[in-house]
C-alpha positions in Angstrom: 0.0 0.0 0.0 2.8 2.4 0.9 4.6 1.8 -2.3 1.5 2.5 -4.4 0.7 5.6 -2.3 4.2 7.0 -2.8 4.1 6.2 -6.5 0.8 8.1 -6.8 2.2 11.1 -4.9 5.3 11.1 -7.1 3.1 11.0 -10.3 0.9 13.9 -9.0 4.0 15.9 -7.9 5.6 15.4 -11.4 2.4 16.6 -13.2 1.9 19.4 -10.7 5.4 20.7 -10.7 6.6 20.0 -14.2 4.4 18.3 -16.8 1.5 20.8 -16.9 4.0 23.7 -16.8 5.7 22.4 -20.0 2.5 22.4 -22.0 1.9 25.5 -24.3 -1.5 25.9 -22.7 -2.8 24.4 -19.5 -5.1 21.5 -19.9 -8.9 21.9 -19.5 -11.0 19.6 -17.4 -14.8 19.6 -17.1 -16.4 19.1 -13.7 -20.0 18.9 -12.5 -21.8 20.3 -9.5 -24.6 17.8 -9.5 -27.8 18.7 -7.6 -30.5 16.2 -7.3 -33.5 15.5 -5.0 -31.1 13.8 -2.5 -28.6 16.7 -2.4 -25.2 17.3 -3.8 -23.5 14.3 -5.5 -19.7 14.0 -4.8 -17.2 11.3 -5.5 -13.9 10.1 -4.0 -11.5 9.1 -6.8 -9.2 6.2 -6.6 -6.0 8.3 -6.9 -6.7 11.0 -4.3 -8.9 10.1 -1.4 -11.0 13.2 -0.8 -14.4 14.3 -1.9 -14.6 16.1 -5.3 -16.7 17.1 -8.2 -17.0 14.4 -10.8 -15.4 15.1 -14.1 -12.4 14.7 -16.4 -11.0 15.5 -19.8 -13.0 15.8 -23.0 -12.2 13.3 -25.7 -11.2 14.5 -29.2 -14.3 15.8 -31.0 -16.4 15.9 -27.9 -18.0 19.1 -26.6 -17.5 20.1 -23.0 -21.2 19.4 -22.2 -20.9 15.9 -23.8 -17.7 15.2 -21.9 -19.1 16.2 -18.5 -22.2 14.0 -19.0 -20.1 11.1 -20.0 -17.5 11.5 -17.2 -20.2 11.8 -14.6 -21.9 8.6 -15.8 -18.6 6.7 -15.9 -17.6 7.8 -12.4 -20.9 7.7 -10.6 -23.5 5.7 -12.6 -25.8 8.7 -12.7 -27.2 10.3 -15.9 -27.2 14.1 -15.7 -28.4 17.0 -17.8 -26.3 20.1 -18.0 -28.3 23.1 -16.7 -25.8 25.9 -16.9 -22.1 26.6 -17.2 -21.0 27.9 -13.8 -17.6 29.2 -14.9 -14.0 28.7 -15.7 -11.5 28.4 -12.9 -7.9 29.2 -14.1 -5.6 27.5 -11.6 -1.9 28.4 -11.6 0.9 27.3 -9.3 0.7 23.6 -8.5 -1.0 21.5 -11.3 -2.0 24.4 -13.6 -5.2 23.8 -15.5 -8.6 25.3 -16.4 -11.6 23.7 -14.7 -14.7 24.3 -16.7 -17.6 23.7 -14.2 -21.2 23.0 -15.1 -24.3 22.8 -12.8 -26.1 19.6 -13.6 -29.4 18.0 -12.7 -30.0 14.3 -12.1 -32.0 12.4 -14.8 -31.7 8.8 -13.6 -29.4 6.3 -12.0 -28.3 5.1 -8.6 -24.9 6.3 -7.4 -22.3 3.6 -7.4 -18.5 3.5 -7.3 -16.4 2.6 -10.4 -12.8 2.0 -11.3 -12.3 5.8 -11.1 -14.4 6.5 -8.0 -14.1 4.4 -4.8 -17.1 6.1 -3.2 -20.0 8.2 -4.4 -22.5 9.8 -2.1 -25.1 12.6 -1.7 -24.5 15.4 0.7 -26.6 18.4 1.8 -25.5 21.2 -0.6 -25.2 23.7 2.3 -23.1 21.3 4.3 -20.5 19.5 2.2 -18.1 17.2 3.9 -15.0 18.5 5.7 -13.1 16.1 3.3 -14.0 18.1 0.2 -10.9 19.3 -1.4 -10.7 23.1 -0.9 -10.4 24.0 -4.6 -14.0 22.8 -5.1 -15.6 25.1 -2.6 -15.6 28.2 -4.8 -17.1 26.4 -7.8 -19.7 24.9 -5.5 -20.6 28.3 -4.0 -20.9 29.8 -7.4 -23.1 27.0 -8.6 -25.4 27.3 -5.6 -25.6 31.1 -6.1 -27.2 30.4 -9.5 -25.3 33.3 -11.1 -26.8 34.9 -14.2 -23.6 34.5 -16.2 -20.6 32.1 -16.0 -17.7 33.5 -13.9 -14.0 33.5 -14.7 -11.9 33.1 -11.6 -8.1 32.9 -11.3 -6.9 30.8 -8.4 -3.3 30.1 -7.3 -2.7 26.6 -5.9 0.2 27.1 -3.5 1.6 25.3 -0.5 -1.6 25.8 1.5 -3.6 24.0 -1.2 -1.0 21.2 -1.5 -0.9 20.8 2.3 -4.7 20.7 2.6 -5.0 18.2 -0.2 -2.4 16.0 1.4 -4.1 16.1 4.8 -7.5 15.2 3.2 -6.0 12.4 1.1 -4.2 10.8 4.1 -7.4 11.0 6.2 -9.3 9.4 3.4 -6.8 6.6 3.1 -7.3 6.0 6.8 -11.0 5.7 6.3 -12.0 9.2 7.5 -13.7 10.9 4.6 -16.4 13.0 6.2 
């Protein structure tokens, strides 16, 4: 377990400190704030053990909306419909990227884990878990505010974000994800 964990940390550190910085433009990922009758749907991925918004990278020829619907289904087993684009979150510092976030509603499906997500669960939107990675809190707040236009935010991921993520991941690996 320790070897796999250290290998995962090394891979994340490589991407965060070097690989994404070498790209001509930061990669874009799509993420979903999923609001359904049971609350806010969050997932714990298999690589980092904290709660996060489901999502991933679009495939070639796929629109961002198509990608977020596909990624959510792959990770959670839930079919969603895109309701609105919340905004673009340009993150610099560690692991630079653009997170394009969409607010989505639940169409059907029962949440279930997958090879990408070890746990999927609904939470009260006004009370997300303490184990939610901190970089998801602003997109969640923006989605819940139901803003009239998508926002563009610039966020720097420095040592405080790395430390918070590491603490959440370690707690999650020890079985404390709430």
